[in-house]
C-alpha positions in Angstrom: -5.2 59.2 -30.8 -8.3 61.0 -29.4 -9.3 60.7 -25.8 -12.5 58.9 -27.0 -10.6 56.3 -28.9 -8.3 55.9 -25.9 -11.3 55.2 -23.7 -12.7 52.6 -26.1 -9.3 50.9 -26.4 -8.9 50.8 -22.7 -12.4 49.3 -22.3 -11.8 46.7 -24.9 -8.5 45.7 -23.3 -10.2 45.5 -19.9 -13.0 43.3 -21.3 -10.5 41.0 -23.0 -8.4 40.7 -19.8 -11.6 39.9 -17.7 -12.6 37.2 -20.2 -9.1 35.9 -20.1 -9.1 35.7 -16.3 -12.5 33.9 -16.4 -11.3 31.5 -19.1 -8.2 30.8 -17.0 -10.2 30.2 -13.8 -12.6 28.0 -15.7 -9.7 26.0 -17.1 -8.1 25.4 -13.7 -8.6 21.8 -12.8 -10.5 20.5 -9.8 -8.6 17.9 -7.7 -10.2 15.0 -6.0 -7.7 13.4 -3.6 -8.8 9.9 -2.5 -6.6 8.8 0.4 -6.7 5.6 2.3 -5.0 4.2 5.4 -2.1 2.0 6.3 -1.5 -0.1 3.2 1.6 -0.6 1.0 1.6 -1.5 -2.6 1.4 -5.3 -1.9 -2.3 -5.0 -1.0 -3.3 -3.6 -4.4 -3.9 -5.8 -7.4 -2.4 -3.6 -10.1 0.9 -3.6 -8.2 1.2 -7.3 -8.6 -0.5 -9.2 -5.7 -2.6 -11.9 -7.4 -4.6 -12.4 -4.2 -5.8 -8.7 -3.9 -9.4 -7.8 -4.8 -9.2 -4.1 -5.8 -11.1 -3.8 -9.1 -11.9 -0.1 -8.8 -8.3 0.9 -8.0 -7.0 -1.4 -10.8 -9.5 0.3 -13.2 -8.3 3.7 -12.2 -4.7 2.7 -12.9 -5.8 1.6 -16.4 -7.4 5.0 -16.9 -4.6 7.0 -15.3 -0.9 6.8 -14.5 0.4 4.3 -11.9 3.5 5.5 -10.0 5.8 2.6 -9.2 8.2 4.4 -6.8 6.1 6.4 -4.3 7.2 6.4 -0.7 6.0 7.8 2.6 8.4 9.9 4.7 7.0 8.5 8.0 5.5 5.0 8.3 2.6 6.1 10.5 -0.4 8.4 10.3 0.2 11.5 12.3 3.8 12.4 11.3 3.0 11.5 7.7 -0.1 13.8 7.7 2.0 16.6 9.4 4.3 16.4 6.4 1.3 16.4 4.0 -0.5 19.4 5.4 2.6 21.7 5.6 4.8 20.4 2.8 7.6 20.3 5.5 9.2 17.2 6.8 7.8 16.3 10.3 11.4 15.8 11.5 12.2 19.3 10.3 9.5 20.8 12.5 9.6 18.6 15.6 6.3 16.8 14.8 7.9 13.4 14.0 6.9 11.6 17.2 3.4 10.0 17.1 0.7 12.3 18.2 3.0 14.8 19.9 1.1 17.9 18.9 4.1 20.2 19.1 3.5 23.7 17.8 4.9 25.3 14.7 5.2 29.0 13.8 2.0 29.7 11.8 3.3 33.1 10.7 6.1 31.2 8.8 4.3 28.0 7.9 0.8 27.8 6.3 -1.2 24.7 5.5 -1.5 24.1 1.8 -5.3 24.5 1.9 -4.7 28.1 3.1 -2.7 28.7 -0.1 -5.3 27.1 -2.3 -8.1 29.3 -0.7 -6.0 32.4 -1.4 -6.0 31.4 -5.0 -9.7 31.1 -5.2 -10.1 27.3 -4.6 -12.9 25.9 -2.5 -11.3 23.3 -0.2 -12.9 20.3 1.5 -11.7 17.4 3.7 -13.9 14.4 4.4 -12.9 13.9 7.2 -9.7 12.6 8.9 -7.1 15.2 9.8 -4.6 13.9 12.4 -2.0 16.6 11.6 0.0 16.1 14.8 0.5 19.9 15.2 -0.6 22.0 18.2 -1.8 25.5 18.4 -4.4 25.3 15.6 -7.6 23.3 15.1 -7.0 20.8 12.4 -10.3 21.6 10.7 -9.8 25.4 10.6 -8.0 25.4 7.2 -10.9 23.8 5.4 -14.1 25.4 3.9 -15.9 22.1 4.5 -14.1 19.9 7.1 -17.0 17.3 7.1 -18.7 15.0 4.8 -18.3 15.8 1.1 -21.2 17.7 -0.4 -21.2 17.1 -4.2 -23.7 19.8 -5.0 -21.6 22.2 -3.1 -18.5 21.2 -5.1 -20.4 21.6 -8.4 -21.3 25.2 -7.3 -17.9 26.0 -6.0 -15.4 25.3 -8.8 -12.5 25.1 -8.9 -12.3 22.9 -5.9 -9.8 20.7 -4.0 -11.6 17.9 -2.2 -10.0 15.2 0.0 -11.9 12.0 0.8 -10.2 9.9 3.5 -11.2 6.2 3.3 -10.9 4.6 6.7 -11.8 1.0 5.8 -8.1 -0.1 5.4 -7.0 1.2 8.7 -4.9 -1.1 11.0 -7.9 -1.5 13.3 -9.7 -3.4 10.5 -7.2 -6.2 10.9 -7.7 -6.4 14.7 -10.1 -8.5 16.6 -11.8 -11.7 15.5 -10.3 -13.3 12.4 -12.7 -16.1 11.8 -15.2 -16.5 8.9 -13.4 -14.1 6.5 -14.7 -13.7 3.0 -11.1 -14.0 1.7 -9.6 -17.5 1.9 -6.7 -17.6 4.4 -5.0 -20.2 2.1 -5.0 -17.6 -0.6 -2.4 -15.2 0.8 1.3 -14.5 0.3 3.1 -14.3 3.6 6.2 -12.2 4.2 9.4 -14.1 4.8 9.6 -13.0 8.4 6.1 -14.1 9.3 5.7 -17.8 10.4 3.0 -19.8 8.6 0.5 -19.9 11.4 -3.4 -20.1 11.2 -3.9 -16.7 13.0 -1.4 -15.0 10.7 -3.0 -16.3 7.6 -6.5 -15.4 8.9 -5.3 -11.9 9.7 -4.0 -11.5 6.2 -7.3 -12.7 4.9 -9.2 -10.2 7.1 -7.2 -7.4 5.8 -7.8 -8.4 2.2 -11.5 -8.1 3.1 -10.8 -4.6 4.5 -9.0 -3.6 1.3 -11.9 -4.9 -0.8 -14.3 -2.8 1.2 -12.0 0.2 0.9 -11.8 -0.3 -2.9 -15.6 -0.2 -3.0 -15.5 3.2 -1.4 -13.0 4.4 -4.0 -15.4 3.1 -6.7 -18.4 4.9 -5.0 -16.5 8.2 -4.9 -15.5 7.9 -8.6 -19.1 7.1 -9.5 -20.4 10.1 -7.7 -17.9 12.3 -9.4 -19.1 11.0 -12.8 -22.8 11.4 -11.8 -22.2 15.0 -10.7 -20.8 15.8 -14.2 -17.4 16.8 -12.7 -15.1 14.0 -14.1 -14.1 15.8 -17.3 -12.4 18.7 -15.4 -11.2 16.9 -12.3 -7.8 15.3 -11.7 -8.2 12.2 -9.4 -5.4 11.2 -7.1 -5.4 7.9 -5.2 -2.8 6.8 -2.6 -2.3 5.6 0.9 -0.9 7.7 3.7 1.9 5.3 4.5 2.6 1.6 4.3 1.4 -1.4 6.3 -0.4 -3.1 7.8 0.8 -6.5 9.1 3.3 -6.5 11.9 6.7 -5.1 11.0 5.3 -2.8 8.3 3.4 0.1 9.7 5.7 2.1 12.1 8.8 0.6 10.5 11.0 2.3 7.9 11.4 -0.9 6.0 10.1 -1.1 2.4 6.8 -2.6 3.7 6.2 0.5 5.8 7.1 3.1 3.2 6.2 1.9 -0.3 2.8 3.3 -1.2 0.4 3.0 -4.1 -0.1 6.3 -6.1 -2.4 6.6 -9.1 -3.3 9.8 -10.9 -6.0 10.1 -13.5 -5.9 13.3 -15.6 -8.7 14.2 -18.0 -8.1 14.6 -21.7 -8.5 18.4 -21.5 -5.4 18.5 -19.3 -3.4 16.1 -21.3 -0.5 18.6 -21.3 -0.1 17.5 -17.7 0.2 13.8 -18.5 3.5 12.3 -17.2 3.5 9.7 -19.9 2.3 9.5 -23.5 -0.9 7.5 -22.8 -3.2 6.7 -19.8 -2.6 3.2 -18.4 1.2 3.6 -18.5 3.4 3.2 -15.4 5.6 6.1 -14.2 9.1 5.3 -13.1 9.7 8.6 -11.2 10.7 8.6 -7.5 8.0 10.4 -5.5 7.7 11.1 -1.8 4.6 12.2 0.1 6.6 15.4 0.9 6.3 16.3 -2.8 2.5 16.3 -2.9 1.6 19.8 -1.4 4.0 21.6 -3.7 2.7 19.6 -6.7 -1.0 20.3 -5.9 -0.3 24.0 -5.6 1.7 24.0 -8.8 -1.1 22.2 -10.8 -3.7 24.7 -9.6 -1.5 27.8 -10.4 -1.1 28.6 -6.8 2.2 30.2 -5.6 4.4 27.6 -3.8 5.7 29.0 -0.5 9.5 29.0 -0.3 9.5 27.2 3.0 8.0 24.1 1.5 10.3 21.1 1.0 10.1 18.3 -1.6 9.9 18.5 -5.4 7.1 19.2 -7.8 6.7 15.9 -9.7 3.9 16.7 -12.2 2.9 19.4 -14.7 4.6 22.3 -16.4 6.6 23.3 -13.4 7.9 19.8 -12.6 11.3 19.8 -11.0 14.2 17.5 -11.7 13.6 14.0 -10.2 15.4 13.6 -7.0 17.9 10.7 -6.8 16.9 9.8 -3.2 13.9 9.6 -0.9 14.2 10.1 2.9 12.2 8.8 5.8 12.3 8.9 9.6 10.9 7.2 12.6 10.5 8.7 16.1 8.4 7.5 19.1 5.4 5.4 18.1 2.7 5.8 20.8 4.2 4.6 24.1 7.3 3.1 22.5 10.5 5.2 22.1 12.6 4.8 19.0 14.7 6.8 16.6 15.8 5.9 13.0 16.4 7.4 9.6 16.3 6.0 6.1 17.3 6.9 2.6 16.4 4.9 -0.5 16.7 5.1 -4.3 14.9 2.8 -6.7 17.0 -0.2 -5.6 18.6 0.2 -2.2 17.3 1.1 1.2 19.8 2.4 3.9 18.7 2.6 7.5 20.5 4.5 10.3 19.5 3.2 13.8 20.0 5.8 16.5 18.9 3.2 19.2 20.6 0.0 18.2 20.5 -1.1 21.9 16.7 -1.9 21.7 14.7 -4.4 19.7 13.0 -3.5 16.5 9.8 -5.2 17.7 8.5 -3.8 21.0 5.2 -4.7 22.7 2.9 -1.8 21.7 -0.6 -1.9 23.0 -2.4 -1.0 19.8 -0.3 -3.3 17.6 -0.8 -6.3 20.0 -4.5 -6.1 19.4 -3.9 -8.0 16.2 -4.1 -11.8 16.3 -1.2 -12.0 13.9 1.0 -10.1 16.2 0.1 -12.2 19.2 0.6 -15.4 17.3 4.0 -14.3 16.0 5.1 -13.2 19.5 4.1 -16.4 21.1 5.7 -18.5 18.3 9.0 -16.7 18.9 8.8 -17.2 22.7 8.1 -20.9 22.1 11.6 -21.3 20.5 10.2 -22.6 17.3 10.8 -19.6 15.1 13.6 -19.4 12.5 16.4 -16.8 12.8 14.7 -14.6 10.3 11.4 -14.8 12.1 12.8 -14.2 15.6 15.5 -11.5 15.0 13.1 -8.6 15.2 12.3 -9.3 18.8 16.0 -9.0 19.9 18.1 -5.8 20.3 19.2 -4.7 16.8 22.9 -4.6 17.3 23.2 -2.9 13.9 23.7 0.8 13.8 23.2 0.5 10.0 21.2 -1.6 7.6 21.3 -1.9 3.8 18.8 -3.8 1.7 18.3 -4.5 -2.0 14.6 -3.6 -2.4 14.4 -5.1 -5.8 15.8 -8.6 -5.0 14.9 -8.6 -1.3 11.6 -6.7 -0.9 11.0 -8.2 2.5 14.3 -6.6 3.8 15.6 -9.7 5.5 19.2 -9.8 4.1 21.2 -7.0 5.6 24.1 -6.2 3.2 25.8 -3.6 5.5 28.8 -5.9 6.3 29.1 -7.2 2.7 32.2 -5.5 1.2 30.7 -5.7 -2.3 28.1 -3.1 -1.2 30.4 -0.8 0.8 30.4 1.9 -1.9 26.6 1.9 -1.9 26.5 2.2 1.9 29.1 5.0 1.8 27.1 6.9 -0.8 23.8 6.6 1.0 25.3 7.4 4.4 26.7 10.6 3.0 23.4 11.6 1.3 21.5 11.0 4.6 23.8 13.3 6.5 23.6 16.0 3.8 19.8 15.8 3.9 19.7 15.9 7.7 21.7 19.2 7.7 19.5 20.6 4.8 16.2 20.0 6.6 17.4 20.7 10.1 16.7 17.2 11.5 15.2 17.9 15.0 15.7 14.3 16.3 19.3 14.4 17.3 18.1 15.4 20.7 16.0 12.8 22.5 12.3 13.8 22.3 11.7 15.1 25.7 14.8 17.2 25.8 13.9 18.5 22.4 10.5 19.7 23.7 12.0 21.1 26.9 14.8 23.1 25.2 12.3 24.8 22.9 10.0 25.6 25.8 12.9 26.9 27.9 13.9 29.3 25.1 10.3 30.4 24.4 10.3 29.2 20.8 9.0 26.4 18.6 11.1 23.4 17.8 10.9 24.5 14.1 12.6 27.8 15.0 15.0 26.3 17.6 16.6 23.8 15.2 17.3 26.6 12.8 19.2 28.5 15.4 22.8 27.1 15.7 23.1 28.8 19.1 20.3 26.6 20.4 20.8 23.5 18.3 24.2 22.7 16.9 23.2 20.0 14.5 26.6 19.3 13.0 28.1 18.7 16.4 25.1 16.5 17.4 25.5 14.4 14.2 29.2 14.0 14.9 28.5 13.0 18.5 26.0 10.4 17.4 28.4 9.0 14.8 31.1 8.6 17.4 28.7 7.0 19.9 27.3 4.5 17.4 30.7 3.3 16.1 31.1 1.0 19.1 34.8 1.5 18.7 36.8 1.0 22.0 39.4 3.5 20.9 36.8 6.2 21.2 36.4 5.8 24.9 38.4 8.9 25.8 36.3 11.0 23.4 33.1 9.6 24.8 34.2 10.3 28.3 35.0 13.9 27.4 31.6 14.2 26.0 30.1 13.6 29.4 31.1 17.1 30.6 30.0 18.9 27.5 27.7 21.9 28.2 25.2 20.7 25.6 22.9 18.0 27.0 22.6 16.4 23.6 26.4 15.8 23.4 26.3 14.4 27.0 23.5 12.1 26.0 25.4 10.7 23.0 28.5 10.2 25.2 26.4 8.0 27.6 24.9 6.1 24.6 28.4 5.4 23.2 29.7 4.1 26.6 26.5 2.0 26.9 27.2 0.3 23.6 30.8 -0.4 24.7 29.5 -1.6 28.1 31.8 0.7 29.9 31.0 2.9 32.9 33.7 5.4 33.8 33.5 7.2 37.1 32.4 10.4 35.3 29.0 8.8 34.7 28.1 9.1 38.4 27.8 12.9 38.1 25.2 12.4 35.3 22.8 10.5 37.7 21.8 14.0 38.9 22.1 15.7 35.5 19.7 18.6 34.7 18.7 16.7 31.6 16.3 13.9 32.6 17.0 12.1 29.3 20.8 12.1 30.2 20.0 11.1 33.8 17.8 8.1 32.7 20.4 6.9 30.2 23.2 7.1 32.8 21.1 5.1 35.2 20.5 2.4 32.6 24.3 2.3 31.9 25.0 2.1 35.7 22.6 -0.9 36.0 24.1 -2.6 33.0 27.6 -2.3 34.3 26.7 -3.9 37.7 25.6 -1.2 40.1 22.0 -2.2 40.0 20.8 -0.5 43.2 22.3 2.9 42.4 20.8 2.9 38.9 17.4 1.7 39.9 17.3 4.2 42.8 17.9 7.0 40.3 15.0 5.9 38.1 12.7 5.4 41.1 13.4 9.0 42.3 12.7 10.3 38.8 9.3 8.5 38.6 8.3 9.7 42.1 9.2 13.3 41.1 7.1 13.0 37.9 10.0 13.4 35.6 9.3 15.1 32.2 11.0 12.0 30.7 8.7 9.5 32.5 7.8 7.7 29.3 11.4 7.1 28.4 12.1 5.8 32.0 9.2 3.3 31.7 10.6 2.2 28.3 14.0 1.7 29.9 12.5 -0.4 32.7 11.1 -2.7 30.0 14.4 -2.9 28.2 16.2 -3.7 31.5 14.1 -6.8 32.0 13.6 -8.6 35.3 16.1 -6.4 37.2 13.4 -3.7 37.0 10.8 -5.7 38.9 11.6 -4.1 42.2 10.3 -0.8 40.8 6.8 -2.1 39.9 5.2 -0.7 43.0 6.5 2.8 41.9 5.4 2.1 38.4 1.9 1.3 39.6 1.6 4.9 40.9 2.2 6.5 37.5 -1.0 8.2 36.3 0.0 11.0 33.9 -1.1 10.9 30.2 -2.3 8.3 27.8 1.0 7.0 26.6 2.7 6.9 30.0 -0.3 5.1 31.3 -0.2 2.6 28.4 3.4 1.9 29.1 2.7 1.6 32.8 0.1 -1.0 32.1 2.4 -2.7 29.6 4.9 -3.3 32.4 2.3 -4.4 34.9 0.8 -6.8 32.4 4.2 -8.2 31.5 4.7 -9.3 35.1 1.1 -10.6 35.6 -0.1 -7.8 37.8 -3.0 -6.8 35.6 -5.0 -8.1 32.6 -4.2 -6.8 29.2 -5.8 -3.5 28.1 -7.8 -5.3 25.5 -9.3 -7.7 28.0 -10.1 -4.8 30.4 -11.8 -2.8 27.6 -13.9 -5.8 26.6 -15.0 -6.3 30.2 -15.9 -2.6 30.5 -18.0 -2.9 27.3 -19.7 -6.1 28.6 -20.5 -4.3 31.8 -22.0 -1.4 30.0 -24.1 -3.7 27.8 -25.3 -5.6 30.9 -26.1 -2.3 32.6 -28.0 -1.1 29.5 -29.9 -4.3 29.3 -30.9 -4.1 33.0 -32.2 -0.5 32.5 -34.2 -1.6 29.4 -35.9 -4.4 31.5 -36.9 -1.9 34.1 
């Protein structure tokens, strides 16, 4: 072959390759991700609620594919969105507590929009972030972090655009519940909610909010069509977690985890269809953790090895997992710790704090009329056992529910021998998963943060270093503590002198659950770990030495303990014995959640008005001031 022919052949191949790349880029789908807030499947018509008014979402389901088993990994915004943006479980990176803003190693963990941009995608987010991660501005990963610009999208294909619809947020169920468009008589109450006017009206108000949210979904779809982008855009609709009535959002029950998910895929991408025809239901088990990997796969973007979860759609779809995993840490000012695993029928919950109630007074939740009505009804003594149990200490370290036959999760099967094999299987799967993802929550939150800081590392890196975080040993210690087995007393007592503060903590918890206070606990009242010290003080109070325990907690508050929020929670759990510390509590003035918990205690004993009343008075004062200035 002559050099001239070689040059022509090389040129022809280069042109063909260039056209191939252009054709490939042109064929890459746009993705429009329509997210909404705080609602589980029961608020959406196509999932079976006859009272729901969601015509646009229902129509999208008829045009797309409706997933019947989609679950959140965390039942609240910030940890859930931390999982979304990284493709890594929040509990695997130490971002599982609500609005904790702990840092992650950005040299090891990118945000999925970063990966999309590297692959030539234009990325936009309108407009909520709430990623719960410190060290980086939430908006920095987006080309357009503000209001969606449809002309800009048309000029910048392929694109990945998120539109967050806020109209179904929990706040839309708060405040006045009179004069709703939806009829309060036309609602289906959960079995654990008493049939009270304010509860029915709150349900109705949230149906109104869902109808408004649905209109926003319809408007976005209409704009997509108007812009001429529908034929090459995959549309995804889902909520960021479950909710929103009391005992759903924030709780790892079915109502807090089971989310709607609908995906519409244009004809030109029919090779991506998960079923034969649009309008069909998809039976696959999907978690929110699966979404970042799946979006990257659909766009031909390389999926980082650090990402967790499974690709659930497209040519690279991975084998369907048998289980979904979820977690709960602190929610705002209230401390808690629990894990869950579910399949398509059963839900298993592991309570790491069985000594406290499920339902705790939380300032933002108590803004809802339904919550107040339920609380007052229980206090009046009129509530049934099912309606009142959530306000008492759990008692159960484990729970097992049949989601198919008991979707409200009110019949705990854990002590039913007929289900012992199910419980054993799911218990084992949970531990296996905790080890696999390096569950960061086996240390109490404030010790977890301090240990990472003391070792000049992130929590993400710390929990992957067995010298700093011995997870198998911590899991074993927690298991022994939660057994409530008197024969374990010698083991628990030995744990009190362990060099690992996490083991000492679980030793105290185990003795607390047995209501036993050996002499060795005294040494822990000055322990270097404030979490251990506070738990030892609570045990001391419970076992009769009230003054010694309260004095320890008082000193810790006066010294501005790094575990102040946990101490304030303990004072609430103690009850009236803690009233003597209220003058000390009144002096707390640290951060938002500590101050909310301080006010919670002061309000509980009638020393101040509720935050909601104080906020309303402040607003009224501002209005009056503004009116006076206008008159001048």
